[in-house]
mmCIF file of the N, C-alpha and C atoms, coordinates in Angstrom:
data_MODEL
# 
_entry.id   MODEL 
# 
loop_
_atom_site.group_PDB 
_atom_site.id 
_atom_site.type_symbol 
_atom_site.label_atom_id 
_atom_site.label_alt_id 
_atom_site.label_comp_id 
_atom_site.label_asym_id 
_atom_site.label_entity_id 
_atom_site.label_seq_id 
_atom_site.pdbx_PDB_ins_code 
_atom_site.Cartn_x 
_atom_site.Cartn_y 
_atom_site.Cartn_z 
_atom_site.occupancy 
_atom_site.B_iso_or_equiv 
_atom_site.pdbx_formal_charge 
_atom_site.auth_seq_id 
_atom_site.auth_comp_id 
_atom_site.auth_asym_id 
_atom_site.auth_atom_id 
_atom_site.pdbx_PDB_model_num 
ATOM 1   N N  . MET A 1 1  ? 0.781  -1.126  0.377   1.00 0.00 ? 1  MET A N  1 
ATOM 2   C CA . MET A 1 1  ? 0.169  -0.087  -0.095  1.00 0.00 ? 1  MET A CA 1 
ATOM 3   C C  . MET A 1 1  ? 0.888  1.149   -0.033  1.00 0.00 ? 1  MET A C  1 
ATOM 4   N N  . ALA A 1 2  ? 0.344  2.017   -0.529  1.00 0.00 ? 2  ALA A N  1 
ATOM 5   C CA . ALA A 1 2  ? 0.679  3.460   -0.164  1.00 0.00 ? 2  ALA A CA 1 
ATOM 6   C C  . ALA A 1 2  ? 0.409  4.635   0.347   1.00 0.00 ? 2  ALA A C  1 
ATOM 7   N N  . VAL A 1 3  ? 1.084  5.628   0.948   1.00 0.00 ? 3  VAL A N  1 
ATOM 8   C CA . VAL A 1 3  ? 0.231  6.844   1.721   1.00 0.00 ? 3  VAL A CA 1 
ATOM 9   C C  . VAL A 1 3  ? 1.211  7.837   1.308   1.00 0.00 ? 3  VAL A C  1 
ATOM 10  N N  . THR A 1 4  ? 0.290  9.104   0.997   1.00 0.00 ? 4  THR A N  1 
ATOM 11  C CA . THR A 1 4  ? 1.033  10.577  0.903   1.00 0.00 ? 4  THR A CA 1 
ATOM 12  C C  . THR A 1 4  ? 1.043  10.952  2.524   1.00 0.00 ? 4  THR A C  1 
ATOM 13  N N  . VAL A 1 5  ? 2.664  10.899  2.516   1.00 0.00 ? 5  VAL A N  1 
ATOM 14  C CA . VAL A 1 5  ? 2.895  12.272  3.739   1.00 0.00 ? 5  VAL A CA 1 
ATOM 15  C C  . VAL A 1 5  ? 3.799  13.418  3.542   1.00 0.00 ? 5  VAL A C  1 
ATOM 16  N N  . SER A 1 6  ? 2.979  14.738  3.645   1.00 0.00 ? 6  SER A N  1 
ATOM 17  C CA . SER A 1 6  ? 3.901  15.805  3.458   1.00 0.00 ? 6  SER A CA 1 
ATOM 18  C C  . SER A 1 6  ? 4.214  15.674  2.102   1.00 0.00 ? 6  SER A C  1 
ATOM 19  N N  . ASN A 1 7  ? 5.422  15.798  1.688   1.00 0.00 ? 7  ASN A N  1 
ATOM 20  C CA . ASN A 1 7  ? 6.178  16.057  0.800   1.00 0.00 ? 7  ASN A CA 1 
ATOM 21  C C  . ASN A 1 7  ? 6.945  14.747  0.187   1.00 0.00 ? 7  ASN A C  1 
ATOM 22  N N  . GLY A 1 8  ? 6.194  13.266  0.272   1.00 0.00 ? 8  GLY A N  1 
ATOM 23  C CA . GLY A 1 8  ? 6.594  12.548  -0.139  1.00 0.00 ? 8  GLY A CA 1 
ATOM 24  C C  . GLY A 1 8  ? 5.443  11.153  0.273   1.00 0.00 ? 8  GLY A C  1 
ATOM 25  N N  . ILE A 1 9  ? 5.857  10.063  -0.865  1.00 0.00 ? 9  ILE A N  1 
ATOM 26  C CA . ILE A 1 9  ? 5.217  8.926   -0.698  1.00 0.00 ? 9  ILE A CA 1 
ATOM 27  C C  . ILE A 1 9  ? 5.573  7.723   0.434   1.00 0.00 ? 9  ILE A C  1 
ATOM 28  N N  . HIS A 1 10 ? 5.299  7.058   0.713   1.00 0.00 ? 10 HIS A N  1 
ATOM 29  C CA . HIS A 1 10 ? 5.678  6.218   1.921   1.00 0.00 ? 10 HIS A CA 1 
ATOM 30  C C  . HIS A 1 10 ? 5.112  4.651   1.068   1.00 0.00 ? 10 HIS A C  1 
ATOM 31  N N  . PHE A 1 11 ? 5.594  3.759   0.759   1.00 0.00 ? 11 PHE A N  1 
ATOM 32  C CA . PHE A 1 11 ? 5.112  2.253   0.421   1.00 0.00 ? 11 PHE A CA 1 
ATOM 33  C C  . PHE A 1 11 ? 5.026  1.667   1.713   1.00 0.00 ? 11 PHE A C  1 
ATOM 34  N N  . LEU A 1 12 ? 3.850  0.682   1.832   1.00 0.00 ? 12 LEU A N  1 
ATOM 35  C CA . LEU A 1 12 ? 4.056  0.107   3.189   1.00 0.00 ? 12 LEU A CA 1 
ATOM 36  C C  . LEU A 1 12 ? 3.733  -1.205  2.581   1.00 0.00 ? 12 LEU A C  1 
ATOM 37  N N  . ARG A 1 13 ? 4.249  -1.929  3.542   1.00 0.00 ? 13 ARG A N  1 
ATOM 38  C CA . ARG A 1 13 ? 3.690  -3.602  3.168   1.00 0.00 ? 13 ARG A CA 1 
ATOM 39  C C  . ARG A 1 13 ? 3.463  -4.087  4.939   1.00 0.00 ? 13 ARG A C  1 
ATOM 40  N N  . VAL A 1 14 ? 2.275  -5.464  5.057   1.00 0.00 ? 14 VAL A N  1 
ATOM 41  C CA . VAL A 1 14 ? 2.334  -6.002  5.890   1.00 0.00 ? 14 VAL A CA 1 
ATOM 42  C C  . VAL A 1 14 ? 3.105  -7.155  6.467   1.00 0.00 ? 14 VAL A C  1 
ATOM 43  N N  . ASP A 1 15 ? 3.845  -7.632  7.208   1.00 0.00 ? 15 ASP A N  1 
ATOM 44  C CA . ASP A 1 15 ? 4.964  -8.308  7.328   1.00 0.00 ? 15 ASP A CA 1 
ATOM 45  C C  . ASP A 1 15 ? 4.433  -8.937  9.194   1.00 0.00 ? 15 ASP A C  1 
ATOM 46  N N  . GLY A 1 16 ? 4.147  -10.282 8.953   1.00 0.00 ? 16 GLY A N  1 
ATOM 47  C CA . GLY A 1 16 ? 3.811  -10.627 10.145  1.00 0.00 ? 16 GLY A CA 1 
ATOM 48  C C  . GLY A 1 16 ? 2.691  -10.412 11.122  1.00 0.00 ? 16 GLY A C  1 
ATOM 49  N N  . GLY A 1 17 ? 2.176  -9.469  10.342  1.00 0.00 ? 17 GLY A N  1 
ATOM 50  C CA . GLY A 1 17 ? 0.931  -8.806  10.906  1.00 0.00 ? 17 GLY A CA 1 
ATOM 51  C C  . GLY A 1 17 ? 1.296  -7.528  11.593  1.00 0.00 ? 17 GLY A C  1 
ATOM 52  N N  . LYS A 1 18 ? 2.642  -6.862  11.281  1.00 0.00 ? 18 LYS A N  1 
ATOM 53  C CA . LYS A 1 18 ? 3.152  -5.508  11.611  1.00 0.00 ? 18 LYS A CA 1 
ATOM 54  C C  . LYS A 1 18 ? 3.272  -4.861  10.329  1.00 0.00 ? 18 LYS A C  1 
ATOM 55  N N  . ILE A 1 19 ? 3.213  -3.141  10.194  1.00 0.00 ? 19 ILE A N  1 
ATOM 56  C CA . ILE A 1 19 ? 3.388  -2.335  9.043   1.00 0.00 ? 19 ILE A CA 1 
ATOM 57  C C  . ILE A 1 19 ? 4.612  -2.112  8.909   1.00 0.00 ? 19 ILE A C  1 
ATOM 58  N N  . LYS A 1 20 ? 5.072  -2.412  7.834   1.00 0.00 ? 20 LYS A N  1 
ATOM 59  C CA . LYS A 1 20 ? 6.548  -2.150  7.817   1.00 0.00 ? 20 LYS A CA 1 
ATOM 60  C C  . LYS A 1 20 ? 6.770  -1.136  6.736   1.00 0.00 ? 20 LYS A C  1 
ATOM 61  N N  . ARG A 1 21 ? 7.545  0.164   6.748   1.00 0.00 ? 21 ARG A N  1 
ATOM 62  C CA . ARG A 1 21 ? 7.867  1.053   5.425   1.00 0.00 ? 21 ARG A CA 1 
ATOM 63  C C  . ARG A 1 21 ? 9.213  0.185   4.426   1.00 0.00 ? 21 ARG A C  1 
ATOM 64  N N  . LYS A 1 22 ? 8.415  0.182   3.323   1.00 0.00 ? 22 LYS A N  1 
ATOM 65  C CA . LYS A 1 22 ? 9.241  -0.375  2.386   1.00 0.00 ? 22 LYS A CA 1 
ATOM 66  C C  . LYS A 1 22 ? 9.974  0.153   1.463   1.00 0.00 ? 22 LYS A C  1 
ATOM 67  N N  . GLN A 1 23 ? 9.771  1.688   1.029   1.00 0.00 ? 23 GLN A N  1 
ATOM 68  C CA . GLN A 1 23 ? 10.304 2.563   0.239   1.00 0.00 ? 23 GLN A CA 1 
ATOM 69  C C  . GLN A 1 23 ? 9.121  3.976   0.436   1.00 0.00 ? 23 GLN A C  1 
ATOM 70  N N  . VAL A 1 24 ? 10.397 4.974   0.491   1.00 0.00 ? 24 VAL A N  1 
ATOM 71  C CA . VAL A 1 24 ? 9.794  6.203   0.695   1.00 0.00 ? 24 VAL A CA 1 
ATOM 72  C C  . VAL A 1 24 ? 10.329 7.110   -0.385  1.00 0.00 ? 24 VAL A C  1 
ATOM 73  N N  . LEU A 1 25 ? 9.683  7.728   -1.236  1.00 0.00 ? 25 LEU A N  1 
ATOM 74  C CA . LEU A 1 25 ? 10.026 8.486   -2.425  1.00 0.00 ? 25 LEU A CA 1 
ATOM 75  C C  . LEU A 1 25 ? 9.762  9.800   -2.122  1.00 0.00 ? 25 LEU A C  1 
ATOM 76  N N  . LYS A 1 26 ? 11.018 10.707  -2.338  1.00 0.00 ? 26 LYS A N  1 
ATOM 77  C CA . LYS A 1 26 ? 10.685 12.611  -1.640  1.00 0.00 ? 26 LYS A CA 1 
ATOM 78  C C  . LYS A 1 26 ? 10.039 13.303  -3.358  1.00 0.00 ? 26 LYS A C  1 
ATOM 79  N N  . MET A 1 27 ? 8.976  14.053  -2.950  1.00 0.00 ? 27 MET A N  1 
ATOM 80  C CA . MET A 1 27 ? 8.756  14.912  -4.008  1.00 0.00 ? 27 MET A CA 1 
ATOM 81  C C  . MET A 1 27 ? 9.200  16.671  -4.001  1.00 0.00 ? 27 MET A C  1 
ATOM 82  N N  . ASN A 1 28 ? 9.156  17.427  -5.169  1.00 0.00 ? 28 ASN A N  1 
ATOM 83  C CA . ASN A 1 28 ? 9.661  18.586  -4.538  1.00 0.00 ? 28 ASN A CA 1 
ATOM 84  C C  . ASN A 1 28 ? 8.154  19.341  -4.551  1.00 0.00 ? 28 ASN A C  1 
ATOM 85  N N  . HIS A 1 29 ? 7.269  18.574  -3.818  1.00 0.00 ? 29 HIS A N  1 
ATOM 86  C CA . HIS A 1 29 ? 5.878  19.222  -4.254  1.00 0.00 ? 29 HIS A CA 1 
ATOM 87  C C  . HIS A 1 29 ? 4.961  18.717  -3.184  1.00 0.00 ? 29 HIS A C  1 
ATOM 88  N N  . VAL A 1 30 ? 4.073  19.155  -2.118  1.00 0.00 ? 30 VAL A N  1 
ATOM 89  C CA . VAL A 1 30 ? 3.275  18.491  -1.817  1.00 0.00 ? 30 VAL A CA 1 
ATOM 90  C C  . VAL A 1 30 ? 2.388  17.641  -2.153  1.00 0.00 ? 30 VAL A C  1 
ATOM 91  N N  . CYS A 1 31 ? 2.257  16.480  -1.210  1.00 0.00 ? 31 CYS A N  1 
ATOM 92  C CA . CYS A 1 31 ? 1.544  15.114  -2.017  1.00 0.00 ? 31 CYS A CA 1 
ATOM 93  C C  . CYS A 1 31 ? -0.313 15.382  -1.170  1.00 0.00 ? 31 CYS A C  1 
ATOM 94  N N  . TYR A 1 32 ? -1.078 15.191  -1.558  1.00 0.00 ? 32 TYR A N  1 
ATOM 95  C CA . TYR A 1 32 ? -2.600 15.265  -1.074  1.00 0.00 ? 32 TYR A CA 1 
ATOM 96  C C  . TYR A 1 32 ? -3.338 13.908  -1.441  1.00 0.00 ? 32 TYR A C  1 
ATOM 97  N N  . GLY A 1 33 ? -2.865 13.436  -2.751  1.00 0.00 ? 33 GLY A N  1 
ATOM 98  C CA . GLY A 1 33 ? -3.585 12.434  -3.034  1.00 0.00 ? 33 GLY A CA 1 
ATOM 99  C C  . GLY A 1 33 ? -2.748 11.363  -4.094  1.00 0.00 ? 33 GLY A C  1 
ATOM 100 N N  . ILE A 1 34 ? -2.847 10.224  -3.906  1.00 0.00 ? 34 ILE A N  1 
ATOM 101 C CA . ILE A 1 34 ? -2.363 9.293   -4.964  1.00 0.00 ? 34 ILE A CA 1 
ATOM 102 C C  . ILE A 1 34 ? -2.855 8.132   -5.250  1.00 0.00 ? 34 ILE A C  1 
ATOM 103 N N  . ALA A 1 35 ? -2.635 7.687   -6.375  1.00 0.00 ? 35 ALA A N  1 
ATOM 104 C CA . ALA A 1 35 ? -3.636 6.633   -7.359  1.00 0.00 ? 35 ALA A CA 1 
ATOM 105 C C  . ALA A 1 35 ? -1.879 5.768   -8.061  1.00 0.00 ? 35 ALA A C  1 
ATOM 106 N N  . HIS A 1 36 ? -2.855 4.721   -8.499  1.00 0.00 ? 36 HIS A N  1 
ATOM 107 C CA . HIS A 1 36 ? -1.747 3.561   -8.801  1.00 0.00 ? 36 HIS A CA 1 
ATOM 108 C C  . HIS A 1 36 ? -2.271 2.524   -10.103 1.00 0.00 ? 36 HIS A C  1 
ATOM 109 N N  . VAL A 1 37 ? -1.519 2.558   -11.067 1.00 0.00 ? 37 VAL A N  1 
ATOM 110 C CA . VAL A 1 37 ? -2.259 2.030   -12.166 1.00 0.00 ? 37 VAL A CA 1 
ATOM 111 C C  . VAL A 1 37 ? -1.197 1.209   -13.106 1.00 0.00 ? 37 VAL A C  1 
ATOM 112 N N  . ASP A 1 38 ? -0.972 -0.031  -12.993 1.00 0.00 ? 38 ASP A N  1 
ATOM 113 C CA . ASP A 1 38 ? -0.326 -0.641  -13.651 1.00 0.00 ? 38 ASP A CA 1 
ATOM 114 C C  . ASP A 1 38 ? 1.387  -0.526  -12.964 1.00 0.00 ? 38 ASP A C  1 
ATOM 115 N N  . ALA A 1 39 ? 2.047  0.084   -13.575 1.00 0.00 ? 39 ALA A N  1 
ATOM 116 C CA . ALA A 1 39 ? 3.673  0.497   -13.152 1.00 0.00 ? 39 ALA A CA 1 
ATOM 117 C C  . ALA A 1 39 ? 3.371  2.140   -12.817 1.00 0.00 ? 39 ALA A C  1 
ATOM 118 N N  . GLU A 1 40 ? 2.293  2.549   -12.839 1.00 0.00 ? 40 GLU A N  1 
ATOM 119 C CA . GLU A 1 40 ? 2.606  4.227   -13.041 1.00 0.00 ? 40 GLU A CA 1 
ATOM 120 C C  . GLU A 1 40 ? 1.935  4.934   -11.502 1.00 0.00 ? 40 GLU A C  1 
ATOM 121 N N  . VAL A 1 41 ? 2.109  5.990   -11.221 1.00 0.00 ? 41 VAL A N  1 
ATOM 122 C CA . VAL A 1 41 ? 1.884  6.204   -9.991  1.00 0.00 ? 41 VAL A CA 1 
ATOM 123 C C  . VAL A 1 41 ? 1.529  7.525   -10.375 1.00 0.00 ? 41 VAL A C  1 
ATOM 124 N N  . PHE A 1 42 ? 0.248  8.039   -9.929  1.00 0.00 ? 42 PHE A N  1 
ATOM 125 C CA . PHE A 1 42 ? -0.322 9.317   -10.228 1.00 0.00 ? 42 PHE A CA 1 
ATOM 126 C C  . PHE A 1 42 ? -0.571 10.146  -8.949  1.00 0.00 ? 42 PHE A C  1 
ATOM 127 N N  . VAL A 1 43 ? 0.393  11.361  -8.313  1.00 0.00 ? 43 VAL A N  1 
ATOM 128 C CA . VAL A 1 43 ? -0.413 11.893  -7.642  1.00 0.00 ? 43 VAL A CA 1 
ATOM 129 C C  . VAL A 1 43 ? -0.318 13.815  -7.719  1.00 0.00 ? 43 VAL A C  1 
ATOM 130 N N  . THR A 1 44 ? -1.484 14.010  -6.871  1.00 0.00 ? 44 THR A N  1 
ATOM 131 C CA . THR A 1 44 ? -1.841 15.140  -6.752  1.00 0.00 ? 44 THR A CA 1 
ATOM 132 C C  . THR A 1 44 ? -1.224 16.134  -5.959  1.00 0.00 ? 44 THR A C  1 
ATOM 133 N N  . SER A 1 45 ? -1.474 17.412  -5.706  1.00 0.00 ? 45 SER A N  1 
ATOM 134 C CA . SER A 1 45 ? -0.810 18.549  -5.267  1.00 0.00 ? 45 SER A CA 1 
ATOM 135 C C  . SER A 1 45 ? -1.734 19.521  -4.636  1.00 0.00 ? 45 SER A C  1 
ATOM 136 N N  . GLY A 1 46 ? -2.523 19.258  -5.109  1.00 0.00 ? 46 GLY A N  1 
ATOM 137 C CA . GLY A 1 46 ? -3.472 20.591  -4.962  1.00 0.00 ? 46 GLY A CA 1 
ATOM 138 C C  . GLY A 1 46 ? -4.168 21.284  -5.848  1.00 0.00 ? 46 GLY A C  1 
ATOM 139 N N  . THR A 1 47 ? -2.942 21.538  -6.617  1.00 0.00 ? 47 THR A N  1 
ATOM 140 C CA . THR A 1 47 ? -3.432 22.239  -7.853  1.00 0.00 ? 47 THR A CA 1 
ATOM 141 C C  . THR A 1 47 ? -2.545 21.723  -9.265  1.00 0.00 ? 47 THR A C  1 
ATOM 142 N N  . ALA A 1 48 ? -1.718 20.553  -8.990  1.00 0.00 ? 48 ALA A N  1 
ATOM 143 C CA . ALA A 1 48 ? -1.537 19.868  -10.009 1.00 0.00 ? 48 ALA A CA 1 
ATOM 144 C C  . ALA A 1 48 ? -1.678 18.299  -10.056 1.00 0.00 ? 48 ALA A C  1 
ATOM 145 N N  . LEU A 1 49 ? -1.094 17.801  -10.999 1.00 0.00 ? 49 LEU A N  1 
ATOM 146 C CA . LEU A 1 49 ? -1.093 16.606  -11.388 1.00 0.00 ? 49 LEU A CA 1 
ATOM 147 C C  . LEU A 1 49 ? -0.364 15.686  -11.833 1.00 0.00 ? 49 LEU A C  1 
ATOM 148 N N  . TYR A 1 50 ? 0.382  14.836  -11.467 1.00 0.00 ? 50 TYR A N  1 
ATOM 149 C CA . TYR A 1 50 ? 2.273  14.492  -11.754 1.00 0.00 ? 50 TYR A CA 1 
ATOM 150 C C  . TYR A 1 50 ? 1.569  12.686  -12.353 1.00 0.00 ? 50 TYR A C  1 
ATOM 151 N N  . GLU A 1 51 ? 2.587  12.196  -13.096 1.00 0.00 ? 51 GLU A N  1 
ATOM 152 C CA . GLU A 1 51 ? 2.599  11.460  -13.230 1.00 0.00 ? 51 GLU A CA 1 
ATOM 153 C C  . GLU A 1 51 ? 4.266  10.518  -13.061 1.00 0.00 ? 51 GLU A C  1 
ATOM 154 N N  . TYR A 1 52 ? 4.211  9.607   -12.011 1.00 0.00 ? 52 TYR A N  1 
ATOM 155 C CA . TYR A 1 52 ? 5.408  9.399   -11.737 1.00 0.00 ? 52 TYR A CA 1 
ATOM 156 C C  . TYR A 1 52 ? 5.735  7.876   -11.755 1.00 0.00 ? 52 TYR A C  1 
ATOM 157 N N  . THR A 1 53 ? 6.819  7.269   -11.976 1.00 0.00 ? 53 THR A N  1 
ATOM 158 C CA . THR A 1 53 ? 7.148  5.928   -11.879 1.00 0.00 ? 53 THR A CA 1 
ATOM 159 C C  . THR A 1 53 ? 7.053  5.295   -10.656 1.00 0.00 ? 53 THR A C  1 
ATOM 160 N N  . MET A 1 54 ? 7.355  4.000   -10.110 1.00 0.00 ? 54 MET A N  1 
ATOM 161 C CA . MET A 1 54 ? 7.269  3.265   -9.312  1.00 0.00 ? 54 MET A CA 1 
ATOM 162 C C  . MET A 1 54 ? 8.824  3.734   -8.668  1.00 0.00 ? 54 MET A C  1 
ATOM 163 N N  . ASP A 1 55 ? 10.016 4.035   -9.139  1.00 0.00 ? 55 ASP A N  1 
ATOM 164 C CA . ASP A 1 55 ? 10.855 4.522   -8.857  1.00 0.00 ? 55 ASP A CA 1 
ATOM 165 C C  . ASP A 1 55 ? 11.299 5.975   -8.186  1.00 0.00 ? 55 ASP A C  1 
ATOM 166 N N  . GLY A 1 56 ? 10.023 6.432   -8.294  1.00 0.00 ? 56 GLY A N  1 
ATOM 167 C CA . GLY A 1 56 ? 10.221 8.197   -8.126  1.00 0.00 ? 56 GLY A CA 1 
ATOM 168 C C  . GLY A 1 56 ? 10.319 8.541   -9.034  1.00 0.00 ? 56 GLY A C  1 
ATOM 169 N N  . ARG A 1 57 ? 10.285 8.632   -10.754 1.00 0.00 ? 57 ARG A N  1 
ATOM 170 C CA . ARG A 1 57 ? 11.049 9.802   -11.448 1.00 0.00 ? 57 ARG A CA 1 
ATOM 171 C C  . ARG A 1 57 ? 9.838  10.237  -12.100 1.00 0.00 ? 57 ARG A C  1 
ATOM 172 N N  . LEU A 1 58 ? 9.578  11.352  -12.113 1.00 0.00 ? 58 LEU A N  1 
ATOM 173 C CA . LEU A 1 58 ? 8.898  12.300  -12.867 1.00 0.00 ? 58 LEU A CA 1 
ATOM 174 C C  . LEU A 1 58 ? 8.565  11.729  -14.059 1.00 0.00 ? 58 LEU A C  1 
ATOM 175 N N  . VAL A 1 59 ? 7.849  11.381  -14.717 1.00 0.00 ? 59 VAL A N  1 
ATOM 176 C CA . VAL A 1 59 ? 7.009  11.099  -15.991 1.00 0.00 ? 59 VAL A CA 1 
ATOM 177 C C  . VAL A 1 59 ? 6.795  12.432  -16.786 1.00 0.00 ? 59 VAL A C  1 
ATOM 178 N N  . LYS A 1 60 ? 5.960  12.884  -16.303 1.00 0.00 ? 60 LYS A N  1 
ATOM 179 C CA . LYS A 1 60 ? 5.180  14.664  -16.561 1.00 0.00 ? 60 LYS A CA 1 
ATOM 180 C C  . LYS A 1 60 ? 4.265  15.001  -16.022 1.00 0.00 ? 60 LYS A C  1 
ATOM 181 N N  . LYS A 1 61 ? 4.235  16.280  -15.994 1.00 0.00 ? 61 LYS A N  1 
ATOM 182 C CA . LYS A 1 61 ? 3.037  17.103  -15.102 1.00 0.00 ? 61 LYS A CA 1 
ATOM 183 C C  . LYS A 1 61 ? 2.057  16.924  -16.429 1.00 0.00 ? 61 LYS A C  1 
ATOM 184 N N  . LEU A 1 62 ? 0.923  15.772  -15.474 1.00 0.00 ? 62 LEU A N  1 
ATOM 185 C CA . LEU A 1 62 ? -0.606 16.303  -16.836 1.00 0.00 ? 62 LEU A CA 1 
ATOM 186 C C  . LEU A 1 62 ? -1.306 17.396  -16.630 1.00 0.00 ? 62 LEU A C  1 
ATOM 187 N N  . TYR A 1 63 ? -1.885 18.005  -15.620 1.00 0.00 ? 63 TYR A N  1 
ATOM 188 C CA . TYR A 1 63 ? -2.179 19.407  -15.701 1.00 0.00 ? 63 TYR A CA 1 
ATOM 189 C C  . TYR A 1 63 ? -2.025 19.530  -14.548 1.00 0.00 ? 63 TYR A C  1 
ATOM 190 N N  . GLU A 1 64 ? -2.423 21.254  -14.957 1.00 0.00 ? 64 GLU A N  1 
ATOM 191 C CA . GLU A 1 64 ? -1.762 22.483  -13.568 1.00 0.00 ? 64 GLU A CA 1 
ATOM 192 C C  . GLU A 1 64 ? -2.923 23.374  -13.557 1.00 0.00 ? 64 GLU A C  1 
ATOM 193 N N  . ASP A 1 65 ? -3.668 23.353  -12.465 1.00 0.00 ? 65 ASP A N  1 
ATOM 194 C CA . ASP A 1 65 ? -4.730 24.762  -12.594 1.00 0.00 ? 65 ASP A CA 1 
ATOM 195 C C  . ASP A 1 65 ? -4.042 26.043  -12.029 1.00 0.00 ? 65 ASP A C  1 
ATOM 196 N N  . SER A 1 66 ? -3.936 26.731  -13.045 1.00 0.00 ? 66 SER A N  1 
ATOM 197 C CA . SER A 1 66 ? -3.230 27.893  -12.643 1.00 0.00 ? 66 SER A CA 1 
ATOM 198 C C  . SER A 1 66 ? -4.227 29.356  -12.690 1.00 0.00 ? 66 SER A C  1 
ATOM 199 N N  . THR A 1 67 ? -5.032 29.205  -12.212 1.00 0.00 ? 67 THR A N  1 
ATOM 200 C CA . THR A 1 67 ? -5.962 29.855  -12.321 1.00 0.00 ? 67 THR A CA 1 
ATOM 201 C C  . THR A 1 67 ? -6.160 30.556  -10.888 1.00 0.00 ? 67 THR A C  1 
ATOM 202 N N  . GLY A 1 68 ? -5.937 29.730  -9.889  1.00 0.00 ? 68 GLY A N  1 
ATOM 203 C CA . GLY A 1 68 ? -6.530 30.424  -8.387  1.00 0.00 ? 68 GLY A CA 1 
ATOM 204 C C  . GLY A 1 68 ? -5.443 30.320  -7.821  1.00 0.00 ? 68 GLY A C  1 
ATOM 205 N N  . PRO A 1 69 ? -4.600 30.551  -6.312  1.00 0.00 ? 69 PRO A N  1 
ATOM 206 C CA . PRO A 1 69 ? -4.030 30.584  -5.551  1.00 0.00 ? 69 PRO A CA 1 
ATOM 207 C C  . PRO A 1 69 ? -3.247 29.337  -5.523  1.00 0.00 ? 69 PRO A C  1 
ATOM 208 N N  . ASP A 1 70 ? -1.771 29.805  -5.190  1.00 0.00 ? 70 ASP A N  1 
ATOM 209 C CA . ASP A 1 70 ? -1.486 28.144  -5.139  1.00 0.00 ? 70 ASP A CA 1 
ATOM 210 C C  . ASP A 1 70 ? -1.212 28.074  -3.606  1.00 0.00 ? 70 ASP A C  1 
ATOM 211 N N  . ARG A 1 71 ? -2.052 26.434  -3.548  1.00 0.00 ? 71 ARG A N  1 
ATOM 212 C CA . ARG A 1 71 ? -2.167 26.113  -2.279  1.00 0.00 ? 71 ARG A CA 1 
ATOM 213 C C  . ARG A 1 71 ? -1.370 24.708  -2.350  1.00 0.00 ? 71 ARG A C  1 
ATOM 214 N N  . GLY A 1 72 ? 0.004  24.828  -3.181  1.00 0.00 ? 72 GLY A N  1 
ATOM 215 C CA . GLY A 1 72 ? 0.655  23.161  -2.294  1.00 0.00 ? 72 GLY A CA 1 
ATOM 216 C C  . GLY A 1 72 ? 2.139  22.843  -3.055  1.00 0.00 ? 72 GLY A C  1 
ATOM 217 N N  . ASP A 1 73 ? 2.089  23.913  -4.065  1.00 0.00 ? 73 ASP A N  1 
ATOM 218 C CA . ASP A 1 73 ? 3.550  23.342  -4.150  1.00 0.00 ? 73 ASP A CA 1 
ATOM 219 C C  . ASP A 1 73 ? 4.681  23.960  -3.800  1.00 0.00 ? 73 ASP A C  1 
ATOM 220 N N  . ILE A 1 74 ? 5.534  23.639  -3.245  1.00 0.00 ? 74 ILE A N  1 
ATOM 221 C CA . ILE A 1 74 ? 6.634  23.928  -2.671  1.00 0.00 ? 74 ILE A CA 1 
ATOM 222 C C  . ILE A 1 74 ? 7.666  24.832  -3.068  1.00 0.00 ? 74 ILE A C  1 
# 
């Protein structure tokens, strides 16, 4: 499983009834939401939607709402 924490993504696994951190990806923006499809990770910053690989490489910024105030980018 994966959860967003501030400006990163924590990949977790359950091992022997305990949750263990498997991997941490640091982002250069705030992470509010995450979705996973095949080998791609989609992350929202509040104003933008990004596509990343599972190892944290940015594929591309898919969308950005630049009409309102900046609510998420660092």
